[in-house]
Every structure is written in C-alpha cells, then in structure tokens.
Residue frames relative to the residue before (quaternion, step in Angstrom):
aa qw qx qy qz dx dy dz
X 1.0000 0.0000 0.0000 0.0000 0.00 0.00 0.00
X 0.6667 0.4989 -0.3018 0.4643 3.59 0.94 -0.95
X 0.6385 0.5333 -0.3282 0.4475 3.53 1.06 -0.85
X 0.6448 0.5196 -0.3324 0.4514 3.64 0.98 -0.79
X 0.6330 0.5228 -0.3309 0.4654 3.62 1.00 -0.81
X 0.6607 0.5010 -0.3107 0.4647 3.58 0.98 -0.85
X 0.6403 0.5288 -0.3288 0.4497 3.59 1.09 -0.67
X 0.6895 0.4743 -0.2636 0.4797 3.58 1.10 -0.77
X 0.5761 0.6477 -0.3770 0.3263 3.61 1.04 -0.69
X 0.6493 0.5120 -0.3617 0.4306 3.68 0.79 -0.78
X 0.6604 0.4971 -0.3291 0.4566 3.62 1.00 -0.79
X 0.6455 0.5026 -0.3281 0.4724 3.64 0.92 -0.77
X 0.6448 0.5195 -0.3230 0.4583 3.56 1.01 -0.83
X 0.6617 0.4933 -0.3174 0.4669 3.62 0.97 -0.75
X 0.6351 0.5114 -0.3326 0.4738 3.58 1.05 -0.72
X 0.6279 0.5439 -0.3288 0.4492 3.57 1.01 -0.82
X 0.6536 0.5170 -0.3043 0.4614 3.55 0.97 -0.98
X 0.6447 0.5270 -0.3190 0.4527 3.63 0.96 -0.86
X 0.6760 0.4939 -0.2918 0.4625 3.57 0.90 -0.93
X 0.6354 0.5259 -0.3172 0.4682 3.56 1.07 -0.83
X 0.6471 0.5122 -0.3218 0.4641 3.62 1.00 -0.76
X 0.6486 0.5209 -0.3094 0.4607 3.58 1.00 -0.85
X 0.6460 0.5036 -0.3188 0.4769 3.60 0.99 -0.85
X 0.6428 0.5282 -0.3226 0.4515 3.58 0.98 -0.88
X 0.6669 0.5020 -0.3101 0.4550 3.58 0.92 -0.93
X 0.6369 0.5283 -0.3156 0.4643 3.59 1.04 -0.87
X 0.6549 0.5099 -0.3179 0.4582 3.58 0.98 -0.84
X 0.6410 0.5224 -0.3246 0.4592 3.55 1.02 -0.78
X 0.6602 0.5066 -0.3168 0.4551 3.59 0.96 -0.85
X 0.6590 0.5102 -0.3116 0.4564 3.57 0.93 -0.88
X 0.6527 0.5144 -0.3101 0.4617 3.57 0.97 -0.96
X 0.6521 0.5193 -0.3069 0.4592 3.60 0.95 -0.93
X 0.6575 0.5075 -0.3148 0.4594 3.59 0.92 -0.93
X 0.6701 0.4990 -0.3022 0.4590 3.62 0.87 -0.90
X 0.6289 0.5354 -0.3237 0.4616 3.57 1.08 -0.79
X 0.6528 0.5094 -0.3041 0.4711 3.56 0.99 -0.84
X 0.6426 0.5484 -0.3273 0.4232 3.57 0.96 -0.85
X 0.7561 0.3791 -0.2169 0.4874 3.58 0.91 -0.89
X 0.5866 0.5761 -0.3761 0.4273 3.56 1.26 -0.17
X 0.5423 -0.6549 0.4109 0.3289 3.69 -0.80 0.90
X 0.5850 0.5928 -0.3702 0.4115 3.57 1.12 -0.61
X 0.5853 0.5935 -0.3690 0.4111 3.61 1.12 -0.54
X 0.7108 0.4465 -0.2352 0.4900 3.53 1.24 -0.65
X 0.5522 0.6530 -0.3744 0.3585 3.57 1.22 0.24
X 0.2788 0.7865 -0.5086 0.2120 3.60 1.12 0.57
X 0.7591 0.1713 -0.0847 0.6224 3.56 1.23 -0.64
X 0.6522 -0.4877 0.3705 0.4466 3.62 -1.16 0.32
X 0.4758 -0.6811 0.4799 0.2817 3.58 -0.93 0.85
X 0.4705 -0.6586 0.4864 0.3290 3.60 -0.91 0.80
X 0.5845 -0.5614 0.4478 0.3778 3.53 -1.30 0.39
X 0.6612 -0.5133 0.3517 0.4191 3.52 -1.21 0.32
X 0.7585 0.2187 -0.1413 0.5974 3.61 1.07 -0.68
X 0.1964 0.7592 -0.6154 0.0795 3.55 -1.02 0.75
X 0.3507 -0.7538 0.5364 0.1451 3.53 -1.31 0.51
X 0.0467 -0.8092 0.5842 0.0426 3.55 -1.20 0.35
X 0.1341 -0.7421 0.6487 0.1021 3.54 -1.28 0.54
X 0.0157 0.8168 -0.5741 0.0547 3.56 -1.03 0.70
X 0.0669 -0.7650 0.6380 0.0573 3.50 -1.35 0.26
X 0.1348 0.8084 -0.5644 0.0984 3.54 -1.27 0.11
X 0.5232 -0.6047 0.5085 0.3194 3.50 -1.33 -0.51
X 0.2055 -0.7764 0.5850 0.1126 3.58 -1.14 0.65
X 0.2018 -0.7644 0.6054 0.0924 3.49 -1.27 0.68
X 0.3324 -0.7574 0.5322 0.1807 3.57 -0.67 1.12
X 0.2085 -0.7687 0.5966 0.0983 3.55 -1.18 0.68
X 0.8225 0.2924 -0.1961 0.4468 3.57 -1.12 0.68
X 0.8192 -0.3347 0.2271 0.4066 3.44 -1.52 -0.03
X 0.6456 0.5649 -0.3386 0.3866 3.59 0.87 -0.91
X 0.7580 0.3443 -0.1836 0.5227 3.57 1.13 -0.64
X 0.5436 0.5969 -0.4054 0.4288 3.57 1.24 0.49
X 0.6502 -0.4989 0.3948 0.4153 3.53 -1.35 -0.03
X 0.1923 -0.7890 0.5791 0.0713 3.61 -0.76 1.10
X 0.1423 -0.7940 0.5875 0.0653 3.60 -0.42 1.22
X 0.0147 0.7907 -0.6078 0.0715 3.51 -0.82 1.16
X 0.6812 -0.5039 0.3314 0.4150 3.59 -1.23 0.39
X 0.7995 0.2322 -0.1248 0.5397 3.63 1.01 -0.66
X 0.8159 0.0812 -0.0177 0.5722 3.58 0.38 -1.23
X 0.0508 -0.7738 0.6313 0.0052 3.54 -0.73 1.14
X 0.0236 0.8250 -0.5618 0.0560 3.58 -0.98 0.78
X 0.2446 -0.7386 0.6161 0.1226 3.45 -1.46 0.12
X 0.1901 -0.7602 0.6065 0.1343 3.60 -1.06 0.68
X 0.0168 -0.8159 0.5750 -0.0576 3.55 -0.67 1.15
X 0.2869 -0.7453 0.5791 0.1639 3.58 -0.82 1.01
X 0.0542 -0.7839 0.6142 0.0727 3.56 -1.15 0.56
X 0.8659 -0.0389 0.0226 0.4983 3.60 -0.68 -1.05
X 0.0667 -0.7716 0.6303 0.0533 3.57 -1.21 0.47
X 0.1363 -0.7610 0.6290 0.0817 3.59 -1.28 0.52
X 0.0466 0.8244 -0.5608 0.0613 3.53 -1.06 0.71
X 0.1229 -0.7646 0.6250 0.0982 3.54 -1.36 0.15
X 0.0642 -0.8055 0.5888 0.0193 3.58 -1.17 0.50
X 0.1565 -0.7220 0.6583 0.1446 3.48 -1.36 0.33
X 0.1057 -0.8206 0.5616 -0.0001 3.58 -0.85 0.98
X 0.1642 -0.7643 0.6190 0.0750 3.51 -1.08 0.87
X 0.2446 -0.7948 0.5423 0.1198 3.58 -0.61 1.16
X 0.2895 -0.7633 0.5573 0.1515 3.54 -0.64 1.15
X 0.7775 -0.0193 0.0352 0.6277 3.54 1.21 -0.57
X 0.7096 -0.4182 0.3376 0.4556 3.58 -1.31 -0.14
X 0.7328 0.4280 -0.2133 0.4841 3.59 1.20 -0.51
X 0.8169 0.2421 -0.0729 0.5185 3.59 0.84 -0.98
X 0.0418 0.7882 -0.6128 0.0378 3.56 -1.09 0.85
X 0.3280 -0.7023 0.5942 0.2149 3.56 -1.37 0.28
X 0.0868 -0.8310 0.5494 -0.0106 3.55 -0.80 1.01
X 0.1890 -0.7307 0.6464 0.1121 3.53 -1.06 0.89
X 0.0538 -0.8310 0.5482 -0.0777 3.54 -0.64 1.24
X 0.0649 -0.7687 0.6354 0.0322 3.61 -0.99 0.93
X 0.0211 -0.8160 0.5767 -0.0339 3.57 -0.96 0.85
X 0.1782 -0.7411 0.6389 0.1036 3.55 -1.14 0.84
X 0.0877 -0.7994 0.5944 0.0018 3.59 -0.69 1.16
X 0.2014 -0.7848 0.5794 0.0883 3.57 -0.82 1.05
X 0.0316 0.8076 -0.5881 0.0297 3.56 -1.12 0.62
X 0.3000 -0.7385 0.5724 0.1921 3.57 -1.31 0.30
X 0.2008 -0.7673 0.6032 0.0838 3.56 -1.22 0.64
X 0.0672 -0.7947 0.6029 0.0241 3.65 0.06 1.23
X 0.0050 -0.8178 0.5740 -0.0412 3.55 -1.03 0.79
X 0.1505 -0.7579 0.6231 0.1216 3.55 -1.28 0.41
X 0.1874 -0.7740 0.5963 0.1015 3.60 -1.17 0.66
X 0.1084 0.7706 -0.6186 0.1085 3.55 -0.73 1.14
X 0.1999 0.7664 -0.5846 0.1755 3.55 -0.78 1.08
X 0.5555 -0.6404 0.4112 0.3351 3.61 -0.85 0.93
X 0.8024 0.2448 -0.1948 0.5082 3.58 -0.76 1.03
X 0.7078 0.3822 -0.2572 0.5356 3.56 1.26 -0.11
X 0.5271 -0.6371 0.4474 0.3407 3.61 -1.04 0.65
X 0.5465 -0.6109 0.4720 0.3246 3.55 -1.17 0.71
X 0.0165 0.7966 -0.6032 0.0361 3.52 -1.05 0.77
X 0.0050 0.7925 -0.6099 0.0050 3.56 -1.17 0.51
X 0.1101 0.7992 -0.5850 0.0836 3.58 -1.22 0.41
X 0.3330 -0.7215 0.5686 0.2126 3.51 -1.33 -0.05
X 0.1121 -0.7793 0.6131 0.0658 3.60 -0.68 1.01
X 0.3632 -0.7207 0.5535 0.2059 3.50 -1.35 0.30
X 0.0095 -0.7825 0.6218 0.0307 3.57 -1.17 0.49
X 0.1705 -0.7846 0.5893 0.0905 3.57 -1.26 0.29
X 0.1822 -0.7434 0.6340 0.1106 3.52 -1.25 0.51
X 0.1105 -0.7781 0.6180 0.0218 3.56 -0.83 1.11
X 0.0272 -0.8257 0.5625 -0.0332 3.55 -0.72 1.06
X 0.1195 -0.7466 0.6501 0.0755 3.55 -1.31 0.56
X 0.0417 -0.8403 0.5371 -0.0616 3.54 -0.62 1.17
X 0.1981 -0.7096 0.6570 0.1598 3.50 -1.34 0.46
X 0.0407 -0.8329 0.5505 -0.0392 3.58 -0.51 1.21
X 0.3079 -0.6662 0.6380 0.2330 3.51 -1.34 0.43
X 0.1341 -0.8029 0.5793 0.0411 3.58 -0.90 0.93
X 0.0916 -0.7996 0.5935 0.0113 3.59 -0.81 1.08
X 0.2893 -0.7330 0.5870 0.1854 3.59 -0.76 1.00
X 0.2557 -0.8112 0.5127 0.1173 3.56 -0.33 1.27
X 0.8040 -0.0311 0.0792 0.5884 3.58 1.04 -0.78
X 0.0470 -0.7902 0.6109 0.0161 3.55 -0.97 0.84
X 0.0533 -0.7894 0.6113 -0.0179 3.54 -0.68 1.14
X 0.6736 -0.4628 0.3560 0.4531 3.56 -1.25 0.04
X 0.8435 0.1570 -0.1522 0.4906 3.56 -0.57 1.22
X 0.8070 0.1149 -0.0773 0.5741 3.62 1.18 -0.11
X 0.0987 -0.7705 0.6245 0.0808 3.52 -1.37 0.30
X 0.2598 -0.7431 0.5957 0.1597 3.59 -1.16 0.62
X 0.0610 -0.8271 0.5578 -0.0316 3.54 -0.85 1.06
X 0.2195 -0.7222 0.6394 0.1467 3.52 -1.39 0.42
X 0.0466 -0.7867 0.6149 0.0280 3.56 -1.07 0.78
X 0.0415 0.7881 -0.6131 0.0349 3.50 -1.25 0.61
X 0.2543 0.7793 -0.5447 0.1771 3.58 -0.99 0.68
X 0.3393 -0.7199 0.5645 0.2188 3.53 -1.25 -0.51
X 0.0334 0.8037 -0.5929 0.0375 3.54 -1.27 0.22
X 0.5310 -0.6040 0.4954 0.3283 3.53 -1.38 -0.37
X 0.2184 -0.7617 0.6016 0.1009 3.52 -1.37 0.52
X 0.0863 -0.7324 0.6678 0.1004 3.46 -1.41 0.41
X 0.4495 0.6535 -0.5108 0.3315 3.57 -0.91 0.88
X 0.2440 -0.7886 0.5539 0.1089 3.56 -0.93 0.92
X 0.3070 0.7042 -0.5852 0.2596 3.56 -0.72 1.20
X 0.8319 0.0742 -0.0993 0.5409 3.59 -1.13 0.72
X 0.7912 -0.2616 0.2086 0.5120 3.63 -0.72 -1.05
X 0.5734 0.5922 -0.3755 0.4236 3.60 1.22 0.26
X 0.0995 0.7962 -0.5808 0.1373 3.55 -0.65 1.21
X 0.8069 0.2522 -0.1905 0.4990 3.52 -1.15 0.64
X 0.7296 -0.3828 0.3160 0.4704 3.55 -0.99 -0.91
X 0.0686 0.7891 -0.6065 0.0698 3.62 -0.84 0.94
X 0.5553 -0.6611 0.4330 0.2591 3.53 -1.34 0.26
X 0.0847 -0.7799 0.6121 0.0999 3.52 -1.33 0.20
X 0.2011 -0.7134 0.6582 0.1321 3.52 -1.37 0.45
X 0.0822 -0.8151 0.5732 0.0157 3.60 -0.90 0.89
X 0.0237 0.7477 -0.6636 -0.0054 3.54 -1.31 0.53
X 0.0747 0.8352 -0.5379 0.0864 3.59 -0.79 0.96
X 0.2056 -0.7457 0.6249 0.1061 3.52 -1.34 0.31
X 0.1284 0.8093 -0.5623 0.1111 3.57 -0.94 0.86
X 0.3123 -0.7113 0.5970 0.2004 3.51 -1.41 0.10
X 0.1848 -0.7567 0.6183 0.1051 3.51 -1.11 0.80
X 0.1558 -0.7766 0.6073 0.0615 3.56 -0.82 1.05
X 0.3003 -0.7776 0.5299 0.1559 3.56 -0.51 1.21
X 0.3554 -0.7941 0.4756 0.1296 3.50 -0.77 1.19
X 0.8280 0.1017 0.0166 0.5512 3.57 0.89 -0.93
X 0.4184 -0.7019 0.5214 0.2457 3.57 -0.93 0.88
X 0.6522 0.5169 -0.3065 0.4620 3.55 1.13 -0.69
X 0.7462 0.2132 -0.1623 0.6094 3.63 1.28 -0.32
X 0.2041 -0.8582 0.4614 0.0948 3.58 0.29 1.34
X 0.6472 0.5093 -0.3380 0.4556 3.62 1.17 -0.36
X 0.5886 0.6060 -0.3672 0.3891 3.61 1.17 -0.42
X 0.1902 0.7921 -0.5474 0.1914 3.58 -0.53 1.16
X 0.3836 -0.6585 0.5954 0.2544 3.52 -1.32 0.54
X 0.1850 -0.8056 0.5609 0.0476 3.53 -0.79 1.15
X 0.0007 0.7839 -0.6195 0.0416 3.61 -0.69 1.12
X 0.2575 0.7961 -0.5158 0.1839 3.62 -0.74 0.88
X 0.2390 -0.7306 0.6151 0.1750 3.45 -1.45 -0.11
X 0.1290 -0.8006 0.5843 0.0319 3.54 -1.04 0.80
X 0.2717 -0.7272 0.6095 0.1608 3.58 -0.94 0.93
X 0.1155 -0.8044 0.5827 0.0069 3.54 -0.81 1.11
X 0.1170 -0.7792 0.6154 0.0222 3.56 -0.84 1.08
X 0.1791 -0.8071 0.5594 0.0591 3.58 -0.51 1.21
X 0.0539 -0.7977 0.6006 0.0008 3.59 -0.93 0.87
X 0.0662 -0.7867 0.6138 0.0029 3.56 -0.80 1.08
X 0.2135 -0.8034 0.5395 0.1341 3.63 -0.05 1.22
X 0.0038 0.7879 -0.6155 0.0194 3.56 -0.94 0.96
X 0.6655 -0.5264 0.3540 0.3933 3.57 -1.24 0.42
X 0.7891 0.2945 -0.1552 0.5162 3.57 0.98 -0.79
X 0.7988 -0.1876 0.0943 0.5638 3.59 1.14 0.49
X 0.4499 -0.6989 0.4945 0.2541 3.50 -1.14 0.70
X 0.2634 -0.7038 0.6304 0.1945 3.54 -1.27 0.64
X 0.0256 0.7994 -0.6002 -0.0077 3.55 -1.07 0.67
X 0.0612 -0.7761 0.6275 0.0134 3.55 -1.28 0.50
X 0.2030 -0.7806 0.5822 0.1022 3.56 -1.24 0.53
X 0.1162 0.7633 -0.6348 0.0316 3.52 -1.22 0.59
X 0.3813 -0.6934 0.5734 0.2121 3.52 -1.39 0.41
X 0.1878 -0.7740 0.6009 0.0677 3.54 -0.89 1.00
X 0.1303 -0.7770 0.6140 0.0476 3.61 -0.64 1.15
X 0.0175 -0.8386 0.5426 -0.0445 3.58 -0.83 0.95
X 0.0532 -0.7254 0.6818 0.0779 3.45 -1.47 0.41
X 0.0972 0.8306 -0.5346 0.1216 3.54 -0.79 0.99
X 0.4132 -0.6674 0.5608 0.2633 3.48 -1.40 -0.01
X 0.1386 -0.7785 0.6089 0.0634 3.62 -0.94 0.93
X 0.0449 0.8117 -0.5780 0.0711 3.57 -0.91 0.92
C-alpha cells in the first residue's frame, strides 16, 4: 500500500506544479492588464484632447412610462410626445480619464389632444411644449483606442418648461454612455460624438413628487 502511494506521488506532484504555474501566469496577466488600464499610457492610442473643449449636438428623444402615454379622460384626453432636441456643452479635463462638463439642452415636444363632452361640440388639436435644461456632469473615459474612445457621464441639473404636472423650475438626474470617433490627427480635439442619455425628471411638490423618464439619443461634433 505504501509502495503504491509512493508510486502515485510523483505524478500528483507534477500535476500540482503545472496547476500552480498556470495560476501564477494567470495572476501575472490579470495584474499586468489592470496596471495598463489605470496607467495613463493605456489611454494614449489617440492624441489626448485639450483640457478645454466644446461640443454641439442634436437628436431625438423617446419618452418612457405613463407621463408620455395617451391619457384618456372624460372630457379632454391628450398625449405628450418628445421629438427633436438641440444642445451644447463645454468640458474641462482634469486628467486623461476624468472631466467636468457643463451642458445645456433644448427639448421640443408636442401635445395632441381631443375634447369630447355631452352637449359640447367635438374638438381636437395639437399644442407644443419645450423643456430647457442646464446640467453639471462628471465624465469618465472608460476606454480609449486608436481613433476612438468610450465614455460614461452622470450628473444633475435644473429644468424649465410647462407640461403635464411639471411647472416652473424642477430637477433632473442624468446618466449616459457614448463613443467619440476622432476625425483628424492634426486636430486632436475634433471628434464625432454618438451617444444616449437617460434623463430622470423630478418635480418636488408639497403633497408628493412628480417624476418622469426619457432617453435622449444624440449625434454631435466636438472641437
């Protein structure tokens, strides 16, 4: 019995050494990859943007949930629909990874409605509304490759615009993801910006808060 254990031991020992070497190699690879990710040199696949740069953009928005659906009522029924939006921003890069962005946006929308009530003539129409927002966002460059970078942004701000249960000044929270495609090596700040932003509107009221959500799709130029 002892002889058989001794015969098997060299093989187990060899297998153990092989597994240990594989684990060690894997650990080295993971450590090297993480080191590259946090090292500024990893983000040098394209020319680094200047500390200050500007952008303009436009696109289309899609409302989410009840606030942007058709509201059937005994007399006046209506719907709130978002369409085109325009915006601009200025961004200051604190590092190759993190930046602070001031963003303003104009959102257009329509409010189709119908009026039906016994003894009154039927009527219908379409009104217009708008939402103007100003935001302060933090921007993190998640990945930078040769000719493009992927970023995440998040922040908050204030809105003005009258529609549904939203009146006067109210608040918003935003979170977005996008990609910047650098157009010219001789102009390192020049880039095509493609992205999407989730917007959460909050209207604090004495008897309860109103909220609404929509997604803003955008295409723009950064310089």
